[in-house]
C-alpha positions as CSV (number, residue, x, y, z in Angstrom):
1,M,-122.6,16.8,107.3
2,K,-121.5,17.7,103.8
3,Y,-121.7,14.0,102.7
4,F,-125.0,13.5,104.4
5,R,-126.5,16.5,102.5
6,L,-125.2,15.1,99.2
7,I,-126.8,11.7,99.9
8,I,-130.2,13.3,100.6
9,Q,-130.0,15.2,97.3
10,L,-129.3,12.0,95.3
11,V,-132.2,10.2,97.0
12,L,-134.5,13.1,96.0
13,V,-133.3,13.0,92.3
14,F,-133.9,9.3,92.0
15,T,-137.3,9.6,93.6
16,I,-138.4,12.3,91.2
17,V,-137.1,10.3,88.2
18,S,-138.9,7.2,89.4
19,C,-142.2,9.1,89.9
20,A,-141.8,10.6,86.3
21,N,-141.3,7.1,84.9
22,R,-144.3,5.8,86.7
23,A,-146.4,8.7,85.4
24,A,-145.4,7.8,81.9
25,G,-147.2,4.5,82.2
26,P,-146.2,1.0,81.0
27,T,-144.9,0.8,77.4
28,G,-146.4,-2.7,76.8
29,G,-143.3,-4.1,75.2
30,P,-142.8,-5.0,71.5
31,K,-145.8,-6.2,69.5
32,D,-146.1,-10.0,69.1
33,S,-145.2,-11.0,65.5
34,I,-144.5,-14.7,66.1
35,P,-147.0,-17.2,64.6
36,P,-148.4,-20.1,66.8
37,V,-146.0,-23.0,67.3
38,V,-147.2,-26.7,67.0
39,L,-146.3,-28.6,70.2
40,R,-147.8,-32.0,69.4
41,T,-150.4,-33.7,67.3
42,I,-152.8,-36.7,67.6
43,P,-151.8,-38.7,65.7
44,V,-148.2,-37.7,65.0
45,N,-147.6,-36.1,61.6
46,N,-147.1,-38.7,58.9
47,A,-148.6,-41.4,61.0
48,L,-149.2,-44.9,59.4
49,N,-152.2,-47.2,59.7
50,Y,-154.4,-44.4,61.2
51,K,-158.1,-45.2,60.8
52,K,-159.8,-42.5,62.9
53,K,-161.4,-39.5,61.3
54,E,-160.4,-36.9,63.9
55,I,-157.1,-35.1,64.1
56,Q,-156.0,-32.8,66.9
57,V,-153.2,-30.2,66.8
58,F,-151.9,-28.6,70.1
59,F,-150.3,-25.1,70.1
60,D,-148.2,-23.0,72.5
61,E,-150.9,-20.3,72.6
62,N,-154.6,-19.7,71.9
63,V,-155.5,-19.9,68.2
64,S,-158.4,-19.1,65.9
65,L,-159.3,-19.8,62.3
66,E,-159.6,-17.4,59.4
67,K,-161.6,-18.1,56.2
68,V,-161.7,-21.9,56.7
69,N,-163.7,-22.6,53.5
70,E,-161.1,-20.6,51.4
71,N,-158.0,-21.9,53.1
72,V,-158.5,-25.5,54.4
73,I,-158.5,-28.3,51.8
74,I,-158.0,-32.0,52.1
75,S,-156.2,-34.1,49.5
76,P,-157.6,-36.3,48.1
77,P,-160.7,-34.1,47.8
78,Q,-163.7,-34.8,50.0
79,K,-167.3,-34.7,48.9
80,T,-168.3,-33.3,52.3
81,Q,-166.2,-30.5,53.7
82,P,-164.4,-31.5,57.0
83,I,-165.4,-29.7,60.2
84,V,-162.5,-27.6,61.5
85,K,-162.7,-26.0,64.9
86,A,-160.3,-24.1,67.2
87,N,-160.8,-24.2,71.0
88,A,-158.2,-22.3,73.1
89,R,-154.9,-24.0,72.2
90,V,-156.4,-27.0,70.4
91,L,-157.4,-27.3,66.7
92,T,-159.6,-30.2,65.8
93,V,-160.4,-31.6,62.3
94,S,-163.3,-34.0,61.8
95,I,-163.3,-35.7,58.4
96,Q,-166.9,-36.5,57.2
97,D,-166.3,-38.8,54.3
98,D,-165.3,-42.5,54.8
99,L,-161.5,-43.0,54.7
100,Q,-160.1,-44.9,51.8
101,D,-157.8,-47.9,52.3
102,S,-154.0,-47.5,51.7
103,T,-154.3,-43.8,51.1
104,T,-152.2,-40.9,52.1
105,Y,-154.3,-37.9,53.4
106,S,-153.0,-34.4,53.5
107,I,-154.7,-31.5,55.3
108,L,-153.6,-28.2,53.8
109,F,-154.4,-25.3,56.2
110,G,-153.0,-22.4,54.0
111,N,-153.1,-19.3,56.2
112,A,-156.2,-20.4,58.2
113,I,-154.4,-20.8,61.6
114,V,-153.7,-17.5,63.4
115,D,-152.9,-16.6,67.0
116,L,-155.9,-15.3,68.9
117,N,-154.6,-11.8,69.8
118,E,-152.4,-10.5,67.0
119,K,-153.8,-12.7,64.2
120,N,-150.2,-13.8,63.2
121,P,-150.7,-16.7,60.6
122,L,-149.0,-20.0,60.7
123,P,-148.3,-20.1,56.9
124,N,-149.0,-23.2,54.8
125,Y,-149.2,-25.7,57.7
126,T,-149.7,-29.2,56.3
127,F,-150.6,-32.4,58.3
128,S,-150.5,-35.8,56.7
129,F,-151.3,-39.4,57.7
130,A,-151.8,-42.7,55.9
131,T,-154.5,-45.3,56.3
132,G,-152.0,-48.0,55.1
133,Q,-148.5,-49.2,55.9
134,E,-146.7,-46.5,53.9
135,I,-147.0,-42.8,53.3
136,D,-146.7,-41.5,49.7
137,T,-143.8,-39.0,49.5
138,L,-143.6,-37.8,45.9
139,Q,-144.5,-34.2,45.0
140,V,-144.6,-31.8,42.0
141,S,-144.5,-28.0,42.0
142,G,-144.7,-25.1,39.7
143,K,-146.5,-21.8,39.0
144,L,-149.9,-20.7,37.7
145,I,-150.2,-17.5,35.8
146,N,-153.0,-15.6,33.9
147,A,-152.8,-16.6,30.3
148,E,-153.7,-13.1,29.1
149,N,-151.4,-10.9,31.2
150,L,-149.0,-13.3,32.9
151,D,-150.1,-12.2,36.4
152,P,-149.6,-14.8,39.2
153,M,-152.9,-16.4,40.1
154,P,-153.3,-16.9,43.9
155,G,-155.8,-19.1,45.7
156,V,-156.6,-21.3,42.8
157,L,-157.1,-25.1,43.0
158,V,-154.4,-27.2,41.3
159,G,-154.8,-30.9,41.0
160,L,-153.6,-34.2,39.5
161,H,-155.8,-36.8,37.8
162,K,-154.9,-40.4,37.8
163,N,-157.5,-40.8,35.0
164,L,-155.6,-39.7,31.9
165,H,-158.6,-39.3,29.7
166,D,-159.3,-35.7,28.6
167,T,-162.8,-35.7,30.1
168,A,-161.7,-36.7,33.6
169,I,-161.8,-33.0,34.7
170,L,-165.5,-33.0,33.7
171,R,-166.7,-36.0,35.7
172,D,-164.0,-37.3,38.1
173,Q,-162.7,-35.6,41.2
174,F,-158.9,-34.9,41.5
175,T,-156.6,-37.6,42.9
176,R,-154.4,-35.0,44.7
177,V,-154.9,-31.3,45.1
178,A,-153.2,-28.1,46.4
179,K,-153.8,-24.4,46.2
180,T,-151.6,-21.7,44.8
181,D,-150.0,-19.2,47.2
182,D,-149.9,-15.4,46.8
183,E,-147.2,-15.7,44.1
184,G,-149.2,-18.3,42.2
185,R,-146.8,-21.1,43.2
186,F,-148.1,-24.5,44.1
187,T,-146.8,-27.8,45.5
188,I,-148.8,-31.0,45.4
189,Q,-147.6,-33.4,48.0
190,N,-147.9,-37.1,49.0
191,I,-148.3,-38.4,45.5
192,K,-148.1,-42.1,44.6
193,E,-145.8,-43.2,41.7
194,G,-147.6,-43.1,38.4
195,K,-148.7,-41.0,35.5
196,Y,-151.0,-38.0,35.9
197,K,-152.8,-35.2,34.1
198,L,-152.4,-31.7,35.7
199,Y,-155.1,-29.1,35.8
200,A,-155.9,-25.8,37.6
201,L,-159.4,-24.8,38.4
202,T,-161.1,-21.7,40.0
203,D,-163.8,-24.2,41.1
204,L,-166.4,-21.6,42.1
205,N,-168.9,-24.2,43.5
206,R,-166.2,-26.3,45.2
207,D,-167.2,-29.6,43.5
208,F,-163.7,-30.3,42.1
209,Y,-165.2,-30.6,38.5
210,Y,-164.9,-28.1,35.7
211,Q,-168.0,-26.1,34.9
212,P,-168.2,-23.7,32.0
213,G,-167.6,-20.2,33.3
214,E,-164.8,-21.2,35.7
215,G,-161.2,-20.5,35.1
216,I,-159.3,-23.5,33.7
217,A,-155.7,-24.4,32.9
218,F,-154.2,-27.7,31.7
219,Y,-150.7,-29.0,31.2
220,D,-150.1,-30.4,27.8
221,S,-147.8,-33.3,28.8
222,I,-148.2,-36.3,31.1
223,V,-146.7,-35.5,34.6
224,I,-144.6,-38.3,36.1
225,P,-143.5,-37.5,39.7
226,Q,-140.0,-38.7,40.6
227,I,-137.2,-38.2,43.1
228,K,-133.7,-37.4,42.0
229,V,-130.6,-37.6,44.3
230,V,-128.4,-34.6,43.7
231,Q,-124.8,-34.4,45.0
232,Q,-124.0,-31.0,46.5
233,T,-120.4,-29.9,47.1
234,D,-119.6,-27.3,49.8
235,T,-116.0,-26.0,50.0
236,L,-114.6,-24.5,53.2
237,W,-111.6,-22.3,52.9
238,K,-108.8,-21.6,55.4
239,D,-108.1,-18.4,53.7
240,S,-108.6,-16.8,50.3
241,I,-106.3,-19.3,48.6
242,T,-106.2,-22.4,50.8
243,I,-108.9,-25.1,50.9
244,D,-109.7,-26.5,54.3
245,T,-112.4,-29.1,53.7
246,I,-114.6,-30.2,50.8
247,K,-118.0,-31.7,51.9
248,T,-120.3,-33.6,49.6
249,E,-123.9,-34.2,50.6
250,S,-126.7,-36.0,49.0
251,K,-130.0,-34.0,48.6
252,L,-133.4,-35.3,47.4
253,T,-135.0,-33.2,44.7
254,Y,-138.7,-33.7,43.8
255,L,-139.4,-33.4,40.1
256,P,-140.9,-31.9,38.1
257,D,-140.5,-28.6,40.1
258,D,-140.9,-26.1,37.2
259,L,-144.4,-26.7,35.9
260,V,-146.0,-23.6,34.4
261,M,-149.7,-23.4,33.6
262,K,-151.7,-20.6,32.2
263,L,-155.3,-20.0,33.4
264,F,-158.0,-18.8,31.1
265,K,-161.8,-18.6,30.8
266,E,-163.3,-20.1,27.8
267,S,-165.2,-17.8,25.5
268,K,-168.1,-20.2,25.7
269,K,-171.1,-18.9,27.7
270,R,-174.7,-19.8,28.2
271,Q,-176.9,-17.9,25.8
272,Y,-180.0,-16.4,27.3
273,L,-182.0,-13.1,27.4
274,V,-180.6,-11.3,30.5
275,K,-183.1,-8.5,30.7
276,S,-185.4,-6.2,28.6
277,E,-186.3,-2.7,29.4
278,R,-188.0,0.4,28.0
279,P,-186.2,3.5,29.5
280,A,-187.9,5.9,27.1
281,E,-191.0,5.8,24.9
282,K,-189.2,5.8,21.6
283,Y,-186.9,2.8,22.1
284,F,-186.4,-0.4,24.1
285,H,-183.4,-2.6,25.0
286,L,-182.7,-6.3,24.9
287,F,-179.6,-7.6,26.6
288,F,-178.2,-11.1,26.0
289,N,-175.6,-13.0,28.0
290,D,-173.3,-13.8,25.0
291,R,-172.6,-13.2,21.3
292,Q,-175.5,-13.9,18.9
293,D,-175.0,-15.2,15.4
294,S,-178.3,-13.7,14.3
295,L,-180.8,-11.1,15.5
296,P,-183.9,-12.3,17.4
297,K,-187.2,-12.3,15.7
298,I,-189.9,-10.0,17.2
299,E,-193.7,-10.8,16.8
300,P,-195.9,-7.8,17.9
301,I,-198.9,-8.7,20.1
302,N,-200.6,-5.4,20.9
303,F,-199.4,-3.3,18.0
304,E,-199.1,-3.4,14.2
305,L,-197.5,-6.6,12.8
306,N,-195.8,-4.5,10.1
307,T,-194.0,-2.2,12.5
308,Q,-190.4,-1.5,11.4
309,F,-187.6,-0.9,13.9
310,L,-184.3,0.7,13.6
311,I,-181.9,-1.6,15.4
312,Q,-178.8,-0.3,17.1
313,K,-176.5,-3.3,17.8
314,T,-173.1,-4.0,19.1
315,E,-170.6,-6.1,17.1
316,R,-171.4,-9.1,19.2
317,K,-175.2,-8.5,18.9
318,D,-175.5,-9.0,22.6
319,S,-176.8,-5.5,23.3
320,L,-179.7,-4.3,21.1
321,V,-181.6,-1.0,21.0
322,Y,-184.8,-1.0,19.0
323,W,-185.9,2.5,17.9
324,I,-189.6,2.9,17.1
325,P,-190.3,5.4,14.3
326,D,-194.1,4.9,14.4
327,S,-195.7,7.4,16.9
328,A,-198.8,5.2,17.1
329,V,-196.7,2.5,18.6
330,Y,-194.3,4.3,20.8
331,K,-197.1,6.3,22.4
332,Q,-198.5,3.1,24.0
333,D,-197.6,2.8,27.6
334,T,-197.0,-1.0,27.3
335,L,-195.7,-2.9,24.3
336,S,-196.3,-6.7,24.3
337,M,-194.3,-8.9,22.0
338,A,-193.0,-12.5,21.5
339,V,-189.2,-12.7,21.0
340,S,-187.8,-15.8,19.3
341,Y,-184.0,-16.5,19.7
342,L,-181.5,-19.2,20.3
343,K,-181.0,-20.2,24.0
344,S,-178.4,-22.6,25.6
345,D,-179.8,-25.8,27.1
346,S,-178.1,-27.7,30.0
347,L,-175.6,-29.2,27.5
348,F,-174.7,-25.8,26.1
349,Q,-176.5,-26.6,22.8
350,L,-178.5,-23.8,21.2
351,V,-182.2,-24.4,20.9
352,S,-185.0,-22.2,19.6
353,T,-187.0,-20.5,22.4
354,I,-189.8,-17.9,22.6
355,D,-190.1,-15.3,25.5
356,T,-193.2,-13.2,25.8
357,L,-192.3,-9.7,26.9
358,K,-194.3,-6.8,28.3
359,L,-192.3,-3.6,28.1
360,V,-193.7,-0.9,30.3
361,L,-192.5,2.7,30.0
362,R,-190.5,3.5,33.0
363,K,-191.5,7.1,33.4
364,P,-195.1,8.4,33.1
365,K,-195.8,10.5,30.1
366,T,-196.4,14.2,30.8
367,T,-197.7,16.9,28.4
368,V,-195.7,20.1,28.8
369,K,-197.6,23.3,27.8
370,T,-196.7,27.0,27.6
371,K,-198.4,29.7,29.7
372,D,-201.1,30.2,27.0
373,G,-202.0,26.5,27.1
374,K,-200.5,25.7,23.7
375,P,-198.3,22.6,23.3
376,K,-194.6,23.4,23.9
377,L,-192.4,23.6,20.8
378,I,-190.3,20.5,20.0
379,T,-187.0,20.6,21.8
380,P,-183.9,20.8,19.6
381,L,-182.0,17.6,18.7
382,T,-178.8,17.3,20.7
383,F,-175.6,15.6,20.0
384,K,-172.1,15.2,21.6
385,T,-168.6,15.3,20.1
386,N,-165.1,14.4,21.3
387,L,-163.8,17.9,20.4
388,A,-161.7,19.8,22.9
389,G,-159.8,23.1,22.9
390,N,-156.6,21.2,22.3
391,F,-157.2,18.4,19.8
392,D,-155.0,15.5,19.0
393,L,-153.3,15.5,15.6
394,Y,-154.2,11.9,14.8
395,R,-157.8,11.9,16.0
396,D,-161.0,12.1,14.0
397,I,-164.0,14.1,15.1
398,Q,-166.7,11.8,16.5
399,I,-170.4,12.9,16.6
400,E,-173.1,11.0,18.3
401,F,-176.8,12.1,18.0
402,E,-179.5,11.7,20.6
403,E,-181.7,10.0,18.0
404,P,-181.3,8.3,14.7
405,L,-181.2,10.7,11.8
406,D,-183.7,11.0,9.0
407,S,-181.9,13.6,6.9
408,I,-178.5,15.3,6.7
409,H,-178.0,18.6,5.0
410,N,-174.4,18.5,3.9
411,E,-174.3,22.1,2.7
412,K,-174.9,23.1,6.4
413,I,-171.9,21.3,7.7
414,K,-168.7,23.3,7.4
415,L,-165.1,22.8,8.5
416,V,-162.9,25.9,8.4
417,Q,-159.3,26.6,9.0
418,K,-157.9,29.9,10.4
419,V,-155.3,31.5,8.1
420,D,-154.1,35.0,9.0
421,S,-157.2,35.7,11.1
422,I,-159.4,34.5,8.2
423,F,-161.4,31.2,8.3
424,N,-161.2,29.4,5.0
425,P,-163.5,26.4,4.2
426,I,-161.6,23.1,3.8
427,N,-162.6,19.7,2.5
428,F,-163.3,16.7,4.9
429,T,-164.7,13.2,4.8
430,W,-168.0,12.4,6.4
431,L,-168.2,8.7,7.5
432,P,-171.2,6.9,9.1
433,L,-170.3,4.5,12.0
434,D,-173.5,2.6,12.3
435,S,-176.5,1.5,10.2
436,I,-179.1,3.7,11.9
437,R,-177.4,7.0,11.4
438,R,-176.6,8.0,15.0
439,K,-172.8,8.0,15.0
440,F,-170.5,9.6,12.5
441,L,-166.8,10.6,11.9
442,I,-165.4,13.8,10.4
443,R,-161.9,12.9,9.0
444,H,-159.3,15.4,7.9
445,V,-155.5,15.5,7.8
446,W,-154.8,18.1,10.5
447,K,-151.8,20.4,10.6
448,P,-150.0,20.8,13.9
449,E,-150.7,24.0,15.8
450,E,-153.3,25.2,13.4
451,E,-156.7,26.6,14.4
452,Y,-160.0,25.1,13.1
453,E,-163.7,25.5,13.7
454,L,-166.6,23.1,13.1
455,R,-169.7,25.1,12.0
456,L,-173.1,23.5,11.9
457,D,-176.0,25.6,10.6
458,S,-179.5,25.4,12.1
459,A,-181.4,22.3,11.0
460,A,-178.3,20.7,9.6
461,F,-179.6,17.4,11.0
462,I,-183.1,16.2,11.4
463,S,-184.1,13.1,13.4
464,I,-186.6,10.4,12.5
465,Y,-188.9,12.2,15.1
466,N,-188.6,15.5,13.2
467,R,-186.4,17.1,15.7
468,S,-183.6,19.4,14.3
469,T,-180.3,20.7,15.6
470,N,-179.6,24.3,16.5
471,E,-176.7,26.3,15.0
472,Q,-173.4,25.6,16.7
473,K,-169.7,26.6,16.3
474,T,-166.9,24.7,18.0
475,P,-163.3,26.2,17.7
476,F,-160.3,23.9,18.4
477,K,-156.5,23.9,17.9
478,I,-154.3,21.0,16.9
479,K,-151.6,20.1,19.3
480,S,-147.9,20.6,18.5
481,L,-145.7,17.8,17.3
482,D,-143.4,18.6,20.3
483,E,-146.1,17.4,22.6
484,Y,-145.8,13.8,21.4
485,S,-143.3,10.9,21.6
486,A,-142.7,7.9,19.4
487,L,-141.6,4.3,20.0
488,K,-140.3,1.9,17.4
489,I,-140.2,-1.8,18.1
490,I,-138.2,-4.2,15.8
491,L,-138.8,-7.9,16.2
492,Q,-135.5,-9.8,15.7
493,K,-137.5,-12.9,14.8
494,Y,-140.3,-11.5,12.6
495,D,-143.6,-13.4,12.8
496,S,-146.5,-12.4,10.6
497,L,-149.0,-13.7,13.3
498,V,-147.7,-11.4,16.0
499,V,-149.8,-8.4,17.2
500,L,-148.0,-5.7,19.2
501,Q,-149.6,-3.6,21.9
502,V,-148.3,-0.5,23.7
503,L,-149.4,-0.3,27.3
504,D,-149.4,2.5,29.8
505,S,-148.3,2.0,33.5
506,K,-151.9,0.9,34.4
507,E,-151.6,-1.8,31.7
508,T,-154.3,-0.1,29.5
509,V,-153.8,-0.8,25.8
510,V,-152.8,2.6,24.1
511,Q,-152.1,1.4,20.6
512,T,-152.2,-1.9,18.7
513,Q,-150.5,-2.9,15.5
514,K,-149.9,-6.0,13.5
515,A,-146.2,-6.8,13.3
516,K,-144.3,-5.5,10.3
517,P,-141.1,-7.0,8.8
518,K,-139.1,-3.7,9.2
519,G,-140.5,-2.8,12.6
520,N,-143.5,-1.0,14.0
521,L,-143.6,2.7,14.7
522,F,-146.0,3.9,17.3
523,K,-146.5,7.6,16.9
524,Y,-148.3,10.3,18.8
525,L,-147.7,8.9,22.3
526,K,-148.0,11.2,25.2
527,P,-144.8,11.5,27.3
528,G,-144.7,9.0,30.1
529,D,-143.9,5.4,31.0
530,Y,-144.9,2.6,28.6
531,F,-144.6,-1.2,28.2
532,V,-144.9,-3.4,25.2
533,R,-146.7,-6.7,25.0
534,L,-147.4,-9.1,22.1
535,F,-149.6,-12.0,21.4
536,V,-149.5,-14.6,18.6
537,D,-152.8,-14.2,16.7
538,N,-153.2,-17.8,15.5
539,N,-156.6,-17.4,14.0
540,Q,-155.8,-13.9,12.7
541,N,-158.9,-12.2,14.0
542,G,-156.9,-9.3,15.5
543,L,-158.0,-10.3,19.1
544,W,-156.4,-12.3,21.9
545,D,-158.3,-15.5,22.2
546,P,-158.5,-17.8,25.3
547,G,-158.1,-21.6,25.1
548,D,-160.5,-24.4,24.5
549,L,-160.6,-27.3,26.9
550,E,-162.5,-29.7,24.7
551,K,-160.2,-29.1,21.7
552,R,-157.1,-29.1,24.1
553,R,-156.1,-25.8,22.7
554,Q,-154.1,-23.4,24.8
555,A,-154.8,-19.7,24.9
556,E,-152.9,-17.6,22.4
557,A,-149.3,-17.0,23.5
558,V,-148.4,-13.7,25.2
559,C,-145.0,-12.2,25.8
560,Y,-143.8,-8.9,27.5
561,F,-140.8,-6.8,26.6
562,N,-138.7,-7.0,29.7
563,K,-138.3,-3.4,30.6
564,K,-140.2,-0.1,31.1
565,M,-139.6,2.6,28.5
566,T,-139.8,6.3,29.5
567,L,-140.8,8.5,26.6
568,K,-140.1,12.2,26.6
569,A,-141.7,15.0,24.6
570,N,-140.4,15.2,21.0
571,W,-138.3,12.0,21.4
572,E,-138.3,8.7,19.5
573,I,-137.0,5.5,21.2
574,E,-136.1,2.4,19.2
575,E,-135.9,-1.1,20.7
576,S,-134.9,-4.5,19.2
577,W,-136.8,-7.4,20.7
578,N,-136.1,-11.1,20.6
579,H,-139.4,-12.3,21.9
580,L,-138.3,-16.0,21.5
581,D,-135.6,-15.5,24.1
582,P,-136.3,-18.2,26.8
583,A,-135.3,-15.6,29.5
584,M,-138.5,-13.6,28.6
585,L,-140.8,-16.6,28.5
586,N,-143.8,-16.3,30.8
587,K,-142.2,-13.3,32.6
588,K,-143.7,-9.8,33.2
589,P,-141.8,-6.6,34.0
590,E,-141.5,-6.1,37.7
591,E,-142.9,-2.6,37.5
592,L,-146.2,-3.9,36.2
593,L,-146.4,-6.6,38.9
594,K,-145.8,-4.0,41.6
595,E,-148.4,-1.7,40.1
596,K,-150.9,-4.6,40.2
597,K,-150.2,-5.3,43.9
598,K,-151.0,-1.7,44.7
């Protein structure tokens, strides 16, 4: 009886546990992370003498396609894109162009093939066949990086040209092609023996030709694919001191396998008038697509021919603001004019052209009156500065006025320094920044931790429209030296053409200096993480310049110091840099690459 009672209790426990487990519901098992598996193909991969234009690939599960136009590419390139479809477990490729005789075809799927449910990709699947009696087996590989910042360039077309003429990229399609992976690496497969030119191309319109405005890279030397047999020795040990067996195996290596190309966009652009607008009655804008060598000529149509403009322009003269001093002109709702300028034709040659513009005031004019019906007084002229309560020791005061100035009353501009609770006037330098008197600098050698005040009396500045500024006082204090860090970089191999740049962790340029024989000291850096980059300024214009395909000129060389530097307050770090060290060539600090991936 005792044993019978114990058995009944055990049955009840198992029943309760079983019911609890059932109530918890099914767990579903681990998530599928396995990509589709190819079971067979029609024809077999690397088939010979195949003349049909349809290929079928059979999988172990249902598949679908992702971004076919971006991922799938046929080598040699096709004038008409193939039709690629997925139906259940079968993928079908229908080639639209006529097949060439004695040619090896490669279909590169990239990451287009995924399983239907979990979207696990079958990475970089490639299918090849030959229309002749042999399949080409040579291949070359390498890496594509951004010429300016050495970032890897994913998803870019890389191709070989059998035509060795420099203009082949402009008029002939590639002989063999591939695409770079997420790390910018590429492998071009199924190449015939011979000599080739190597290019990379962003190919925005997918025509396999270079068009101005696309990214381009070219390899300086002729590429000759080859196979090298390498003997590999593997030693097996019985124990830590006794050799058991030495095995020697032959391995095929495809060369070259270390090609490096740098992608850039040429500075050449089509020149044309992008847009014109009149956001306010007293000025209008003209925007051009690229740098202009000279200003456009304006011929008035519905206003006085002798009208004079004040022209606010960028250094490139691609953005222009025309201020209209004459009230008889700017009070017109619509200004009609003929604008003559140089415009690019289809061959990128500049030709003279004339556009007729009608500039309509965006906002309707309104007359504001006071309660007694009299016109409202002219509103004060406003301006903005870069002043802050805590001001940097190295910075100039910048002032930008709402309108161009007609007059400046220097006696009403005062800079004072607080000494023992008394403000004493000090000397300063007043510098214009533009030709129309809208932007200015106030320069003074500041003292750390001292207090100053910028005082502007009423009507210190009067605009060309007779508007004047109000009285204003702006106190500020200069930061302490303890709030800054410094970094000194000494080039072991001094080069007068080198320009050094200090970058923050977002790769924003913080300071730039031309290389000095005894090293460069970068002062007044805020504590934090920094990197150093240099470029070789071949044309000595102080700017990094991209390459030129027509002149076969590569972009100016860029190099990164190989580590991050953490600066602390009131510290100075000194680093010696051999920028010609091959170990640093075309490499970027890992921390910057990781930040870019974020």
